[in-house]
PDB file of N, CA, C, O and CB in Angstrom:
ATOM      1  N   MET A   1       8.210 -15.341 -18.984  1.00  0.00           N
ATOM      2  CA  MET A   1       7.428 -14.227 -18.589  1.00  0.00           C
ATOM      3  C   MET A   1       8.229 -13.400 -17.571  1.00  0.00           C
ATOM      4  O   MET A   1       8.811 -13.921 -16.620  1.00  0.00           O
ATOM      5  CB  MET A   1       6.080 -14.690 -18.018  1.00  0.00           C
ATOM      6  N   LEU A   2       8.226 -12.119 -17.819  1.00  0.00           N
ATOM      7  CA  LEU A   2       8.948 -11.183 -16.956  1.00  0.00           C
ATOM      8  C   LEU A   2       7.961 -10.104 -16.459  1.00  0.00           C
ATOM      9  O   LEU A   2       7.317  -9.404 -17.241  1.00  0.00           O
ATOM     10  CB  LEU A   2      10.164 -10.529 -17.727  1.00  0.00           C
ATOM     11  N   GLU A   3       7.881 -10.012 -15.162  1.00  0.00           N
ATOM     12  CA  GLU A   3       6.977  -8.987 -14.604  1.00  0.00           C
ATOM     13  C   GLU A   3       7.733  -7.745 -14.352  1.00  0.00           C
ATOM     14  O   GLU A   3       8.827  -7.764 -13.787  1.00  0.00           O
ATOM     15  CB  GLU A   3       6.307  -9.456 -13.317  1.00  0.00           C
ATOM     16  N   GLN A   4       7.136  -6.619 -14.785  1.00  0.00           N
ATOM     17  CA  GLN A   4       7.755  -5.275 -14.626  1.00  0.00           C
ATOM     18  C   GLN A   4       6.722  -4.291 -14.081  1.00  0.00           C
ATOM     19  O   GLN A   4       5.521  -4.560 -14.058  1.00  0.00           O
ATOM     20  CB  GLN A   4       8.330  -4.752 -15.995  1.00  0.00           C
ATOM     21  N   ILE A   5       7.229  -3.159 -13.650  1.00  0.00           N
ATOM     22  CA  ILE A   5       6.324  -2.098 -13.190  1.00  0.00           C
ATOM     23  C   ILE A   5       6.588  -0.862 -14.023  1.00  0.00           C
ATOM     24  O   ILE A   5       7.738  -0.446 -14.162  1.00  0.00           O
ATOM     25  CB  ILE A   5       6.514  -1.795 -11.664  1.00  0.00           C
ATOM     26  N   ASP A   6       5.522  -0.254 -14.592  1.00  0.00           N
ATOM     27  CA  ASP A   6       5.701   0.914 -15.439  1.00  0.00           C
ATOM     28  C   ASP A   6       5.829   2.201 -14.604  1.00  0.00           C
ATOM     29  O   ASP A   6       5.829   2.135 -13.375  1.00  0.00           O
ATOM     30  CB  ASP A   6       4.529   1.031 -16.417  1.00  0.00           C
ATOM     31  N   HIS A   7       5.937   3.347 -15.243  1.00  0.00           N
ATOM     32  CA  HIS A   7       6.171   4.601 -14.558  1.00  0.00           C
ATOM     33  C   HIS A   7       5.029   5.001 -13.639  1.00  0.00           C
ATOM     34  O   HIS A   7       5.234   5.801 -12.726  1.00  0.00           O
ATOM     35  CB  HIS A   7       6.410   5.678 -15.554  1.00  0.00           C
ATOM     36  N   ARG A   8       3.832   4.468 -13.855  1.00  0.00           N
ATOM     37  CA  ARG A   8       2.677   4.762 -12.993  1.00  0.00           C
ATOM     38  C   ARG A   8       2.552   3.789 -11.810  1.00  0.00           C
ATOM     39  O   ARG A   8       1.665   3.935 -10.969  1.00  0.00           O
ATOM     40  CB  ARG A   8       1.397   4.722 -13.819  1.00  0.00           C
ATOM     41  N   GLY A   9       3.430   2.819 -11.758  1.00  0.00           N
ATOM     42  CA  GLY A   9       3.349   1.814 -10.691  1.00  0.00           C
ATOM     43  C   GLY A   9       2.481   0.604 -11.032  1.00  0.00           C
ATOM     44  O   GLY A   9       2.258  -0.279 -10.204  1.00  0.00           O
ATOM     45  N   LYS A  10       1.998   0.589 -12.278  1.00  0.00           N
ATOM     46  CA  LYS A  10       1.149  -0.577 -12.709  1.00  0.00           C
ATOM     47  C   LYS A  10       2.053  -1.730 -13.176  1.00  0.00           C
ATOM     48  O   LYS A  10       3.051  -1.528 -13.867  1.00  0.00           O
ATOM     49  CB  LYS A  10       0.150  -0.158 -13.887  1.00  0.00           C
ATOM     50  N   ARG A  11       1.664  -2.933 -12.772  1.00  0.00           N
ATOM     51  CA  ARG A  11       2.428  -4.100 -13.118  1.00  0.00           C
ATOM     52  C   ARG A  11       1.998  -4.598 -14.501  1.00  0.00           C
ATOM     53  O   ARG A  11       0.829  -4.508 -14.876  1.00  0.00           O
ATOM     54  CB  ARG A  11       2.253  -5.196 -12.052  1.00  0.00           C
ATOM     55  N   PHE A  12       2.976  -5.127 -15.249  1.00  0.00           N
ATOM     56  CA  PHE A  12       2.687  -5.755 -16.524  1.00  0.00           C
ATOM     57  C   PHE A  12       3.730  -6.813 -16.759  1.00  0.00           C
ATOM     58  O   PHE A  12       4.792  -6.800 -16.137  1.00  0.00           O
ATOM     59  CB  PHE A  12       2.661  -4.725 -17.681  1.00  0.00           C
ATOM     60  N   THR A  13       3.435  -7.722 -17.647  1.00  0.00           N
ATOM     61  CA  THR A  13       4.304  -8.883 -17.982  1.00  0.00           C
ATOM     62  C   THR A  13       4.717  -8.767 -19.419  1.00  0.00           C
ATOM     63  O   THR A  13       3.968  -8.297 -20.277  1.00  0.00           O
ATOM     64  CB  THR A  13       3.579 -10.252 -17.732  1.00  0.00           C
ATOM     65  N   THR A  14       5.945  -9.213 -19.663  1.00  0.00           N
ATOM     66  CA  THR A  14       6.430  -9.320 -21.008  1.00  0.00           C
ATOM     67  C   THR A  14       6.798 -10.774 -21.329  1.00  0.00           C
ATOM     68  O   THR A  14       7.087 -11.554 -20.422  1.00  0.00           O
ATOM     69  CB  THR A  14       7.626  -8.396 -21.210  1.00  0.00           C
ATOM     70  N   GLY A  15       6.787 -11.120 -22.553  1.00  0.00           N
ATOM     71  CA  GLY A  15       7.119 -12.475 -22.947  1.00  0.00           C
ATOM     72  C   GLY A  15       5.941 -13.084 -23.682  1.00  0.00           C
ATOM     73  O   GLY A  15       4.805 -12.626 -23.561  1.00  0.00           O
ATOM     74  N   ASN A  16       6.233 -14.119 -24.441  1.00  0.00           N
ATOM     75  CA  ASN A  16       5.200 -14.778 -25.262  1.00  0.00           C
ATOM     76  C   ASN A  16       4.733 -16.079 -24.650  1.00  0.00           C
ATOM     77  O   ASN A  16       3.959 -16.804 -25.275  1.00  0.00           O
ATOM     78  CB  ASN A  16       5.722 -15.041 -26.662  1.00  0.00           C
ATOM     79  N   GLU A  17       5.174 -16.393 -23.465  1.00  0.00           N
ATOM     80  CA  GLU A  17       4.749 -17.659 -22.847  1.00  0.00           C
ATOM     81  C   GLU A  17       3.278 -17.594 -22.407  1.00  0.00           C
ATOM     82  O   GLU A  17       2.788 -16.561 -21.952  1.00  0.00           O
ATOM     83  CB  GLU A  17       5.652 -17.992 -21.634  1.00  0.00           C
ATOM     84  N   ASP A  18       2.617 -18.702 -22.555  1.00  0.00           N
ATOM     85  CA  ASP A  18       1.235 -18.764 -22.040  1.00  0.00           C
ATOM     86  C   ASP A  18       1.255 -18.878 -20.521  1.00  0.00           C
ATOM     87  O   ASP A  18       2.066 -19.607 -19.951  1.00  0.00           O
ATOM     88  CB  ASP A  18       0.460 -19.966 -22.661  1.00  0.00           C
ATOM     89  N   VAL A  19       0.382 -18.174 -19.900  1.00  0.00           N
ATOM     90  CA  VAL A  19       0.299 -18.187 -18.428  1.00  0.00           C
ATOM     91  C   VAL A  19      -0.944 -18.994 -18.047  1.00  0.00           C
ATOM     92  O   VAL A  19      -2.042 -18.748 -18.546  1.00  0.00           O
ATOM     93  CB  VAL A  19       0.235 -16.709 -17.828  1.00  0.00           C
ATOM     94  N   ASP A  20      -0.744 -19.962 -17.153  1.00  0.00           N
ATOM     95  CA  ASP A  20      -1.873 -20.779 -16.731  1.00  0.00           C
ATOM     96  C   ASP A  20      -2.709 -20.053 -15.746  1.00  0.00           C
ATOM     97  O   ASP A  20      -2.305 -19.040 -15.177  1.00  0.00           O
ATOM     98  CB  ASP A  20      -1.415 -22.079 -16.148  1.00  0.00           C
ATOM     99  N   ASP A  21      -3.908 -20.591 -15.542  1.00  0.00           N
ATOM    100  CA  ASP A  21      -4.892 -19.892 -14.638  1.00  0.00           C
ATOM    101  C   ASP A  21      -4.386 -19.858 -13.189  1.00  0.00           C
ATOM    102  O   ASP A  21      -4.672 -18.899 -12.472  1.00  0.00           O
ATOM    103  CB  ASP A  21      -6.296 -20.612 -14.683  1.00  0.00           C
ATOM    104  N   ALA A  22      -3.659 -20.858 -12.749  1.00  0.00           N
ATOM    105  CA  ALA A  22      -3.160 -20.883 -11.379  1.00  0.00           C
ATOM    106  C   ALA A  22      -2.186 -19.743 -11.147  1.00  0.00           C
ATOM    107  O   ALA A  22      -2.196 -19.139 -10.074  1.00  0.00           O
ATOM    108  CB  ALA A  22      -2.491 -22.224 -11.072  1.00  0.00           C
ATOM    109  N   THR A  23      -1.347 -19.436 -12.120  1.00  0.00           N
ATOM    110  CA  THR A  23      -0.412 -18.382 -12.028  1.00  0.00           C
ATOM    111  C   THR A  23      -1.093 -17.051 -11.959  1.00  0.00           C
ATOM    112  O   THR A  23      -0.739 -16.209 -11.133  1.00  0.00           O
ATOM    113  CB  THR A  23       0.518 -18.429 -13.157  1.00  0.00           C
ATOM    114  N   VAL A  24      -2.074 -16.842 -12.820  1.00  0.00           N
ATOM    115  CA  VAL A  24      -2.863 -15.612 -12.824  1.00  0.00           C
ATOM    116  C   VAL A  24      -3.597 -15.451 -11.500  1.00  0.00           C
ATOM    117  O   VAL A  24      -3.634 -14.343 -10.964  1.00  0.00           O
ATOM    118  CB  VAL A  24      -3.863 -15.611 -13.995  1.00  0.00           C
ATOM    119  N   ALA A  25      -4.176 -16.499 -10.959  1.00  0.00           N
ATOM    120  CA  ALA A  25      -4.878 -16.418  -9.657  1.00  0.00           C
ATOM    121  C   ALA A  25      -3.863 -16.050  -8.548  1.00  0.00           C
ATOM    122  O   ALA A  25      -4.188 -15.291  -7.635  1.00  0.00           O
ATOM    123  CB  ALA A  25      -5.598 -17.795  -9.319  1.00  0.00           C
ATOM    124  N   CYS A  26      -2.666 -16.581  -8.636  1.00  0.00           N
ATOM    125  CA  CYS A  26      -1.635 -16.271  -7.631  1.00  0.00           C
ATOM    126  C   CYS A  26      -1.274 -14.799  -7.700  1.00  0.00           C
ATOM    127  O   CYS A  26      -1.125 -14.157  -6.661  1.00  0.00           O
ATOM    128  CB  CYS A  26      -0.370 -17.145  -7.840  1.00  0.00           C
ATOM    129  N   TYR A  27      -1.132 -14.259  -8.876  1.00  0.00           N
ATOM    130  CA  TYR A  27      -0.817 -12.822  -9.051  1.00  0.00           C
ATOM    131  C   TYR A  27      -1.954 -11.982  -8.491  1.00  0.00           C
ATOM    132  O   TYR A  27      -1.703 -10.972  -7.832  1.00  0.00           O
ATOM    133  CB  TYR A  27      -0.579 -12.472 -10.560  1.00  0.00           C
ATOM    134  N   HIS A  28      -3.211 -12.380  -8.740  1.00  0.00           N
ATOM    135  CA  HIS A  28      -4.322 -11.626  -8.226  1.00  0.00           C
ATOM    136  C   HIS A  28      -4.351 -11.652  -6.696  1.00  0.00           C
ATOM    137  O   HIS A  28      -4.644 -10.630  -6.075  1.00  0.00           O
ATOM    138  CB  HIS A  28      -5.618 -12.165  -8.792  1.00  0.00           C
ATOM    139  N   ARG A  29      -4.055 -12.788  -6.084  1.00  0.00           N
ATOM    140  CA  ARG A  29      -4.011 -12.856  -4.643  1.00  0.00           C
ATOM    141  C   ARG A  29      -2.905 -11.963  -4.092  1.00  0.00           C
ATOM    142  O   ARG A  29      -3.107 -11.276  -3.091  1.00  0.00           O
ATOM    143  CB  ARG A  29      -3.812 -14.291  -4.190  1.00  0.00           C
ATOM    144  N   VAL A  30      -1.770 -11.966  -4.720  1.00  0.00           N
ATOM    145  CA  VAL A  30      -0.656 -11.143  -4.247  1.00  0.00           C
ATOM    146  C   VAL A  30      -1.039  -9.663  -4.339  1.00  0.00           C
ATOM    147  O   VAL A  30      -0.792  -8.903  -3.403  1.00  0.00           O
ATOM    148  CB  VAL A  30       0.635 -11.431  -5.072  1.00  0.00           C
ATOM    149  N   GLU A  31      -1.646  -9.244  -5.471  1.00  0.00           N
ATOM    150  CA  GLU A  31      -2.049  -7.857  -5.594  1.00  0.00           C
ATOM    151  C   GLU A  31      -3.098  -7.484  -4.563  1.00  0.00           C
ATOM    152  O   GLU A  31      -3.053  -6.379  -4.022  1.00  0.00           O
ATOM    153  CB  GLU A  31      -2.570  -7.588  -6.981  1.00  0.00           C
ATOM    154  N   ALA A  32      -4.035  -8.362  -4.276  1.00  0.00           N
ATOM    155  CA  ALA A  32      -5.088  -8.058  -3.288  1.00  0.00           C
ATOM    156  C   ALA A  32      -4.445  -7.954  -1.901  1.00  0.00           C
ATOM    157  O   ALA A  32      -4.832  -7.083  -1.121  1.00  0.00           O
ATOM    158  CB  ALA A  32      -6.218  -9.163  -3.299  1.00  0.00           C
ATOM    159  N   LEU A  33      -3.457  -8.831  -1.565  1.00  0.00           N
ATOM    160  CA  LEU A  33      -2.781  -8.729  -0.292  1.00  0.00           C
ATOM    161  C   LEU A  33      -1.955  -7.420  -0.167  1.00  0.00           C
ATOM    162  O   LEU A  33      -1.898  -6.814   0.903  1.00  0.00           O
ATOM    163  CB  LEU A  33      -1.878  -9.944  -0.104  1.00  0.00           C
ATOM    164  N   GLU A  34      -1.333  -7.010  -1.259  1.00  0.00           N
ATOM    165  CA  GLU A  34      -0.605  -5.753  -1.258  1.00  0.00           C
ATOM    166  C   GLU A  34      -1.521  -4.544  -1.029  1.00  0.00           C
ATOM    167  O   GLU A  34      -1.157  -3.621  -0.301  1.00  0.00           O
ATOM    168  CB  GLU A  34       0.135  -5.595  -2.564  1.00  0.00           C
ATOM    169  N   ARG A  35      -2.704  -4.549  -1.648  1.00  0.00           N
ATOM    170  CA  ARG A  35      -3.633  -3.461  -1.442  1.00  0.00           C
ATOM    171  C   ARG A  35      -4.159  -3.490   0.009  1.00  0.00           C
ATOM    172  O   ARG A  35      -4.332  -2.435   0.619  1.00  0.00           O
ATOM    173  CB  ARG A  35      -4.800  -3.550  -2.459  1.00  0.00           C
ATOM    174  N   GLN A  36      -4.409  -4.668   0.553  1.00  0.00           N
ATOM    175  CA  GLN A  36      -4.860  -4.761   1.939  1.00  0.00           C
ATOM    176  C   GLN A  36      -3.781  -4.238   2.867  1.00  0.00           C
ATOM    177  O   GLN A  36      -4.091  -3.518   3.816  1.00  0.00           O
ATOM    178  CB  GLN A  36      -5.227  -6.212   2.303  1.00  0.00           C
ATOM    179  N   THR A  37      -2.561  -4.568   2.633  1.00  0.00           N
ATOM    180  CA  THR A  37      -1.442  -4.102   3.443  1.00  0.00           C
ATOM    181  C   THR A  37      -1.312  -2.598   3.446  1.00  0.00           C
ATOM    182  O   THR A  37      -1.110  -1.976   4.489  1.00  0.00           O
ATOM    183  CB  THR A  37      -0.167  -4.709   2.955  1.00  0.00           C
ATOM    184  N   GLU A  38      -1.435  -2.003   2.226  1.00  0.00           N
ATOM    185  CA  GLU A  38      -1.382  -0.547   2.128  1.00  0.00           C
ATOM    186  C   GLU A  38      -2.498   0.120   2.865  1.00  0.00           C
ATOM    187  O   GLU A  38      -2.298   1.149   3.511  1.00  0.00           O
ATOM    188  CB  GLU A  38      -1.413  -0.121   0.706  1.00  0.00           C
ATOM    189  N   ARG A  39      -3.724  -0.477   2.776  1.00  0.00           N
ATOM    190  CA  ARG A  39      -4.900   0.120   3.501  1.00  0.00           C
ATOM    191  C   ARG A  39      -4.645   0.054   5.026  1.00  0.00           C
ATOM    192  O   ARG A  39      -4.925   1.010   5.750  1.00  0.00           O
ATOM    193  CB  ARG A  39      -6.264  -0.658   3.131  1.00  0.00           C
ATOM    194  N   GLU A  40      -4.117  -1.078   5.491  1.00  0.00           N
ATOM    195  CA  GLU A  40      -3.885  -1.237   6.917  1.00  0.00           C
ATOM    196  C   GLU A  40      -2.789  -0.294   7.415  1.00  0.00           C
ATOM    197  O   GLU A  40      -2.883   0.223   8.528  1.00  0.00           O
ATOM    198  CB  GLU A  40      -3.515  -2.682   7.229  1.00  0.00           C
ATOM    199  N   ILE A  41      -1.775  -0.069   6.623  1.00  0.00           N
ATOM    200  CA  ILE A  41      -0.762   0.883   7.015  1.00  0.00           C
ATOM    201  C   ILE A  41      -1.312   2.279   7.096  1.00  0.00           C
ATOM    202  O   ILE A  41      -0.976   3.001   8.035  1.00  0.00           O
ATOM    203  CB  ILE A  41       0.385   0.842   6.064  1.00  0.00           C
ATOM    204  N   ARG A  42      -2.150   2.706   6.151  1.00  0.00           N
ATOM    205  CA  ARG A  42      -2.770   4.010   6.181  1.00  0.00           C
ATOM    206  C   ARG A  42      -3.632   4.139   7.436  1.00  0.00           C
ATOM    207  O   ARG A  42      -3.598   5.161   8.122  1.00  0.00           O
ATOM    208  CB  ARG A  42      -3.609   4.242   4.912  1.00  0.00           C
ATOM    209  N   GLU A  43      -4.417   3.073   7.732  1.00  0.00           N
ATOM    210  CA  GLU A  43      -5.282   3.107   8.928  1.00  0.00           C
ATOM    211  C   GLU A  43      -4.468   3.241  10.229  1.00  0.00           C
ATOM    212  O   GLU A  43      -4.863   3.956  11.150  1.00  0.00           O
ATOM    213  CB  GLU A  43      -6.146   1.830   8.988  1.00  0.00           C
ATOM    214  N   LEU A  44      -3.370   2.567  10.280  1.00  0.00           N
ATOM    215  CA  LEU A  44      -2.476   2.659  11.467  1.00  0.00           C
ATOM    216  C   LEU A  44      -1.906   4.076  11.601  1.00  0.00           C
ATOM    217  O   LEU A  44      -1.830   4.621  12.702  1.00  0.00           O
ATOM    218  CB  LEU A  44      -1.304   1.620  11.362  1.00  0.00           C
ATOM    219  N   GLU A  45      -1.508   4.661  10.474  1.00  0.00           N
ATOM    220  CA  GLU A  45      -0.945   6.010  10.477  1.00  0.00           C
ATOM    221  C   GLU A  45      -2.012   6.995  10.990  1.00  0.00           C
ATOM    222  O   GLU A  45      -1.728   7.862  11.818  1.00  0.00           O
ATOM    223  CB  GLU A  45      -0.451   6.414   9.038  1.00  0.00           C
ATOM    224  N   ARG A  46      -3.228   6.843  10.487  1.00  0.00           N
ATOM    225  CA  ARG A  46      -4.352   7.718  10.937  1.00  0.00           C
ATOM    226  C   ARG A  46      -4.624   7.503  12.429  1.00  0.00           C
ATOM    227  O   ARG A  46      -4.811   8.478  13.157  1.00  0.00           O
ATOM    228  CB  ARG A  46      -5.661   7.425  10.106  1.00  0.00           C
ATOM    229  N   ALA A  47      -4.649   6.302  12.884  1.00  0.00           N
ATOM    230  CA  ALA A  47      -4.897   6.028  14.291  1.00  0.00           C
ATOM    231  C   ALA A  47      -3.807   6.595  15.153  1.00  0.00           C
ATOM    232  O   ALA A  47      -4.103   7.112  16.230  1.00  0.00           O
ATOM    233  CB  ALA A  47      -5.026   4.546  14.533  1.00  0.00           C
ATOM    234  N   LYS A  48      -2.533   6.529  14.733  1.00  0.00           N
ATOM    235  CA  LYS A  48      -1.470   7.095  15.521  1.00  0.00           C
ATOM    236  C   LYS A  48      -1.609   8.629  15.541  1.00  0.00           C
ATOM    237  O   LYS A  48      -1.346   9.240  16.576  1.00  0.00           O
ATOM    238  CB  LYS A  48      -0.092   6.662  14.961  1.00  0.00           C
ATOM    239  N   ALA A  49      -2.006   9.256  14.453  1.00  0.00           N
ATOM    240  CA  ALA A  49      -2.177  10.682  14.410  1.00  0.00           C
ATOM    241  C   ALA A  49      -3.322  11.160  15.337  1.00  0.00           C
ATOM    242  O   ALA A  49      -3.229  12.226  15.946  1.00  0.00           O
ATOM    243  CB  ALA A  49      -2.438  11.113  12.981  1.00  0.00           C
ATOM    244  N   VAL A  50      -4.383  10.365  15.430  1.00  0.00           N
ATOM    245  CA  VAL A  50      -5.515  10.715  16.299  1.00  0.00           C
ATOM    246  C   VAL A  50      -5.151  10.466  17.753  1.00  0.00           C
ATOM    247  O   VAL A  50      -5.544  11.236  18.630  1.00  0.00           O
ATOM    248  CB  VAL A  50      -6.777   9.904  15.916  1.00  0.00           C
ATOM    249  N   ALA A  51      -4.417   9.417  18.017  1.00  0.00           N
ATOM    250  CA  ALA A  51      -4.086   9.067  19.406  1.00  0.00           C
ATOM    251  C   ALA A  51      -2.989   9.935  20.001  1.00  0.00           C
ATOM    252  O   ALA A  51      -2.856   9.994  21.224  1.00  0.00           O
ATOM    253  CB  ALA A  51      -3.667   7.626  19.482  1.00  0.00           C
ATOM    254  N   ASP A  52      -2.215  10.596  19.187  1.00  0.00           N
ATOM    255  CA  ASP A  52      -1.133  11.436  19.637  1.00  0.00           C
ATOM    256  C   ASP A  52      -1.684  12.698  20.340  1.00  0.00           C
ATOM    257  O   ASP A  52      -2.315  13.539  19.699  1.00  0.00           O
ATOM    258  CB  ASP A  52      -0.232  11.818  18.447  1.00  0.00           C
ATOM    259  N   PRO A  53      -1.440  12.824  21.664  1.00  0.00           N
ATOM    260  CA  PRO A  53      -1.949  14.028  22.356  1.00  0.00           C
ATOM    261  C   PRO A  53      -1.234  15.249  21.765  1.00  0.00           C
ATOM    262  O   PRO A  53      -0.088  15.171  21.322  1.00  0.00           O
ATOM    263  CB  PRO A  53      -1.717  13.938  23.933  1.00  0.00           C
ATOM    264  N   ALA A  54      -1.952  16.374  21.774  1.00  0.00           N
ATOM    265  CA  ALA A  54      -1.437  17.619  21.180  1.00  0.00           C
ATOM    266  C   ALA A  54      -0.206  18.097  21.889  1.00  0.00           C
ATOM    267  O   ALA A  54       0.648  18.716  21.254  1.00  0.00           O
ATOM    268  CB  ALA A  54      -2.490  18.707  21.210  1.00  0.00           C
ATOM    269  N   GLY A  55      -0.064  17.846  23.164  1.00  0.00           N
ATOM    270  CA  GLY A  55       1.111  18.266  23.876  1.00  0.00           C
ATOM    271  C   GLY A  55       2.376  17.503  23.557  1.00  0.00           C
ATOM    272  O   GLY A  55       3.468  18.006  23.821  1.00  0.00           O
ATOM    273  N   GLU A  56       2.278  16.316  23.002  1.00  0.00           N
ATOM    274  CA  GLU A  56       3.433  15.534  22.685  1.00  0.00           C
ATOM    275  C   GLU A  56       3.886  15.688  21.256  1.00  0.00           C
ATOM    276  O   GLU A  56       5.001  15.278  20.932  1.00  0.00           O
ATOM    277  CB  GLU A  56       3.163  14.127  22.966  1.00  0.00           C
ATOM    278  N   SER A  57       3.092  16.251  20.399  1.00  0.00           N
ATOM    279  CA  SER A  57       3.439  16.444  19.015  1.00  0.00           C
ATOM    280  C   SER A  57       4.242  17.725  18.887  1.00  0.00           C
ATOM    281  O   SER A  57       3.813  18.780  19.354  1.00  0.00           O
ATOM    282  CB  SER A  57       2.183  16.482  18.130  1.00  0.00           C
ATOM    283  N   SER A  58       5.392  17.638  18.263  1.00  0.00           N
ATOM    284  CA  SER A  58       6.242  18.801  18.032  1.00  0.00           C
ATOM    285  C   SER A  58       5.684  19.720  16.959  1.00  0.00           C
ATOM    286  O   SER A  58       6.094  20.877  16.870  1.00  0.00           O
ATOM    287  CB  SER A  58       7.630  18.359  17.648  1.00  0.00           C
ATOM    288  N   ASP A  59       4.762  19.233  16.146  1.00  0.00           N
ATOM    289  CA  ASP A  59       4.229  20.033  15.050  1.00  0.00           C
ATOM    290  C   ASP A  59       3.039  20.841  15.475  1.00  0.00           C
ATOM    291  O   ASP A  59       2.632  21.740  14.739  1.00  0.00           O
ATOM    292  CB  ASP A  59       3.857  19.159  13.895  1.00  0.00           C
ATOM    293  N   VAL A  60       2.452  20.570  16.630  1.00  0.00           N
ATOM    294  CA  VAL A  60       1.214  21.252  17.045  1.00  0.00           C
ATOM    295  C   VAL A  60       1.508  22.119  18.221  1.00  0.00           C
ATOM    296  O   VAL A  60       2.085  21.658  19.205  1.00  0.00           O
ATOM    297  CB  VAL A  60       0.094  20.252  17.386  1.00  0.00           C
ATOM    298  N   GLU A  61       1.120  23.383  18.144  1.00  0.00           N
ATOM    299  CA  GLU A  61       1.276  24.236  19.313  1.00  0.00           C
ATOM    300  C   GLU A  61      -0.091  24.616  19.803  1.00  0.00           C
ATOM    301  O   GLU A  61      -0.981  24.965  19.027  1.00  0.00           O
ATOM    302  CB  GLU A  61       2.120  25.491  18.997  1.00  0.00           C
ATOM    303  N   VAL A  62      -0.242  24.542  21.098  1.00  0.00           N
ATOM    304  CA  VAL A  62      -1.497  24.913  21.735  1.00  0.00           C
ATOM    305  C   VAL A  62      -1.365  26.314  22.304  1.00  0.00           C
ATOM    306  O   VAL A  62      -0.476  26.578  23.113  1.00  0.00           O
ATOM    307  CB  VAL A  62      -1.885  23.901  22.843  1.00  0.00           C
ATOM    308  N   LEU A  63      -2.261  27.229  21.877  1.00  0.00           N
ATOM    309  CA  LEU A  63      -2.206  28.575  22.378  1.00  0.00           C
ATOM    310  C   LEU A  63      -3.166  28.724  23.508  1.00  0.00           C
ATOM    311  O   LEU A  63      -4.343  28.382  23.390  1.00  0.00           O
ATOM    312  CB  LEU A  63      -2.499  29.575  21.293  1.00  0.00           C
ATOM    313  N   GLU A  64      -2.660  29.247  24.636  1.00  0.00           N
ATOM    314  CA  GLU A  64      -3.498  29.438  25.798  1.00  0.00           C
ATOM    315  C   GLU A  64      -3.735  30.948  25.963  1.00  0.00           C
ATOM    316  O   GLU A  64      -2.831  31.759  25.761  1.00  0.00           O
ATOM    317  CB  GLU A  64      -2.840  28.810  27.080  1.00  0.00           C
ATOM    318  N   ARG A  65      -4.919  31.287  26.318  1.00  0.00           N
ATOM    319  CA  ARG A  65      -5.278  32.701  26.480  1.00  0.00           C
ATOM    320  C   ARG A  65      -5.405  33.012  27.892  1.00  0.00           C
ATOM    321  O   ARG A  65      -5.702  34.152  28.249  1.00  0.00           O
ATOM    322  CB  ARG A  65      -6.547  33.053  25.768  1.00  0.00           C
TER     323      ARG A  65
END
């Protein structure tokens, strides 16, 4: 069995070997952990963007009147 990733980022396996339930369960756990990691990274990036004061960000200019 050979695991590959297609052009859309979806995983698939090639080969004619039978895959046992424990292996399938392991792959599902790995995929779930990868999704959780991606969610946590996005949450941290959002938290950093919110916590960054406007004066310290080089992309944001504050106009005073």
